[in-house]
C-alpha positions, 0 to 999 in steps of 0.5 A: 499499500506504501509503495502505491502511495509513493509512486502515485505521490511521485508521478503527481509531483512530475506533473506539477513540476514539468510546466517550470522545467520547460519553461524555456519554451515560451516566449518572455513576456508572453504567457502561452506563445511558444518559442520555436526550436533554433530560435532565440531570445534577441536580449534587451529588445521586449517589454511589457506594459500592463494597462486596465483593458490588458497589456501590450508586451513585445519580443524579439526573437532570431535564427540563422536555421530557420527559413522564413516559410519554416517560421510563419507555418510554425507559428500559424499552426502552433497558435492555432492548436492555442486558440488564435484565430488568423486574420492576416498573413503575408510573406512579412506579417501575420497577425491573429487574434484571442479574445480581446487581444491581438498578437502581430508577428512581423518579419523585420530582417531576413538575414538572420531571420529576425521576428517581432511578436507584439500583443496588445488588446484589439 
């Protein structure tokens, strides 16, 4: 009986700790926007500003190993799974909405691929 308790306790503890261990998989300044593998966050190029009707946040990522097409496809698919609805999707900008928030992903440079994420109330 005690052995089953410890196995159950250990399994429960792993489930609780797993999200914290994977914190690097999400973009800084955003609660639930994933960071694509092979990209890195551009340090000192982000902010969060809270206001009564929501927050405004910005983060920039870059990559030498990802193409524009791979990058945009990844975010189109990942954000759809997270409940974001695609509003615009062209070669330089993707816009998504969820609830009262709008997320813009702008390709600002292609060598290396550099993109700016901005979320704000709509």
